[in-house]
N, C-alpha and C positions, 0 to 999 in steps of 0.2 A: 785364348779360349775363355779365361776368366773374365777378361774385360768385355768380351762380346756377350757372355752370359749375364754379367752384371748390368750391362746396358739394357738388356731385355727384362731385367728383374727376375731372372731364372736362377734358382739354386743350382750349383754345380759342384760335383766332387771330382777331383783329379788325383789319380795315383800315378806317380812317376817313379820309375826304377832305372837308375843309371848302371850301366855295365862297364863303364870305362876303367873302373878299378880292378879289372880282371885282364889276364893275358889276352891279347898282346899289348894292352895298355895304350891303345890308339887315342890320340888327342889331336886337335887341329894344329897345323904347323906353327901358327902364331901364338900358341899357348905359352905362358910363362914357364921358364925352365929352371929357375933356381937362384943362386947356385946351391946344389945339394952335395956336400962332401960327406958321403956316408962312411968314410973311414974315421970320422970323429963323432963322438957322442953316441956311438953304437957299441953294443956289448963286444962285438968282435968284427973285424973287417971281413967282407965277403971272401970266399976262398979262391975265386977266380974272376977274371975280367968279365966273363959272361954273366956270372951271378951279380957282380957289381952293376953291370949295365941293366939287368932286369930290375934291380932295386931302384936304380935311378929312374927308369921308365915308370915304375910303380908309384914312386913318390911324386913324379911329375903329374901322373894321372890323378892322384889324390888331390894335389894342389889345384888342378884344373876343375875338379868337381867342387872343391870348396870355394874357389873363385866364382864359379857359376852360381852356387847357392847364395853367396854373399851378394852378388849382383841382383839376384831375384828378390832377396829380402829388402835391399835398398829400393828397388822399383816398387815393391808392394808398400813399403813404409810411406812413400810419398804419393801413393795412388788414392783416388777418391774411394776405392773399394776397400781400403785398408781397415776401416772400422767394421767391415762386414765379412772379413776373411780370416779363417783360422789356418795357420801353417804349422806343420809338424815335419821335422827332418830327423833322420837317424842313420846309423851306419851298420855295417856288417863286420864280420870277424876276419879281415884280411891279414892283419899284422902277424898273427901267430905263425904263419908259414915263413916269415922272415926271421924268426927267432933262431938263436943258435942252439946246437944240440945240448949245451949246458943247461938250457932253460926247460928241458923236457920234464924236469922234476917239479916245475911250478905247480902249485895247487890250482884247481879250477877257479878259485877266487881270483887268482892273478891272471889267468888265461882269458877269461871271457868277460869283457866289459866294453861297452861302446857308448858313445854320447847320444843324447837325444835333445832336440830343441823344440820348444813349443812357443808359438806366438799367438796369443789369444786376446782379441780385442776386449775392452772393458765390459761391453754389453754381454759377452759370452763367458766371462770368468766364473768359475764354479763358486758355489756358496760354502761347500764343505772344506775342511782343511786339506792341504796337499800332503800326500804320503811321501814326504822327503826322507824319512828314515827307513823306508822299505826297500828291499830288492825288487825291482820291477823289470819287465821284459817286453819284447815286441808284441806279445799276445795281449798286452794291456793297452796298446795304442788305440785300436778301433773302438773298444768299449768306452774309452775316454772321449774320443771324437763323437760317438753317438750321444753320450750324455751332454756334451757341450752344445752340439748343433741340432739334435733331434728331440730334445726335451725328454718326454716320457714314452717315446715310441718303442714298441717291443723290437727285439733283435736277437739273433743267434750270436753268441760270443763265448769265448773260452778263457777270457782274462777278466781283469777287474779295472774299474776306473782309477785313475791316478789321484783321486781326491775322495774324501768322504770315508765313512767307516767301512772296513772290510774284515770279515772273520779271520782270526789268527791262522786257521787251517788253509786259507787261500792267499795269505800275504807272502808270496814267494815269486821267484822268476825261474824260468827254465830256458837253458841255452842248448842249442844243437839237438833239441828234442830229447835231451839226455841228462844234463846236469841241472839239478835243482839248487837254488841259492835262497837263503833267507837269513834273517837275524838269528834264527835258531841254529843255523849250520848249513851244510851243503851235503848233497848226496848224488852219487852216480846212480841213476834210476835203473840202469841195466845190470850193473854188478852188485848194487846195494851197498857199496863202500861209502861210508860217511866221513865228513870232515867237520871240524869245529873251529870257531873263531879263537883267536888268541885268548880272549877273556872267558872262554867256555862255550856254552850253548844250551840248548833245551832239547834233549833227546826225544821227549814225548811229543812236543810240538812238531819236531822234524819228522817223526814217523807219521803223524796226521797229515802233514803237508805232502810227504812222499806218496801216501795213499791217494790223496786228492789229485796230485799231479799225474799219477799213473792212470787214474780213472779219466781225467780230463783229456790226456793224450789219446787214450783209446776211443773216447767219445768223438774227439775231433777227427780221428782217422776214419771212424765209421761214418760220420756226417759227410766228410769229403767224398767218400766212396758212394754214398747214397746220392749226393749231388751229381756225381759223374754218371751214375747209372740211369738217373731220371732226366738227364739233360736231353732235350729233343734232338733227334738226328737231323743233320742238315738236309735241306730239300734237294731233289735231284738237280734242279736248275742251278742251285748254289754250287753243288759239287762239280757240275759240268763247266761252270765259269772258272773254277779254280784249276 
């Protein structure tokens, strides 16, 4: 799709979501298998053969996804459209379900963190400094892409770009629509329970961030509902064909 659009000189945005890292962890028969000895380097061995088999299947699916992403990056790297294509890849929170019961006491700081990968050609690289010391989340990805690829085009967004100045009250991340993280601390937005870093925190800033996050989540939910209610109904012919 990218190659065809590039050949026509047509801008194209592709959003791809893989579900192979979820049960039943189906991957092609010829996918790499390991070896994965999950009885080593794990906090505790699975309690049963069935649980061990599920973990093996899950790790194999994860490797399959990573191999596919690596192959795509290599193909893009050596493609003529490489200098005109921005690539972003990130993950979800699958690992916590494999943790042992002993890890239930982990703080949200330790439970929720996933990688993110940006490949930005030189012509599109941002002018402002990267926010390498901030907690950032999935809500910040699309504002970042809009700023990189669409210049000053207006857009609806609920996050902040990953570069340039951002007010302190909006320099945070939210996981699971619930847990707020920042350099000022962390808070469960449902219960109001707060956590601080080892070196302390900033209670005032954290309160401002929690207020902003609750408002942003409510606005996002309202906007999504308005989009759903105003979406045109499918035509009769379209319904009959389905």
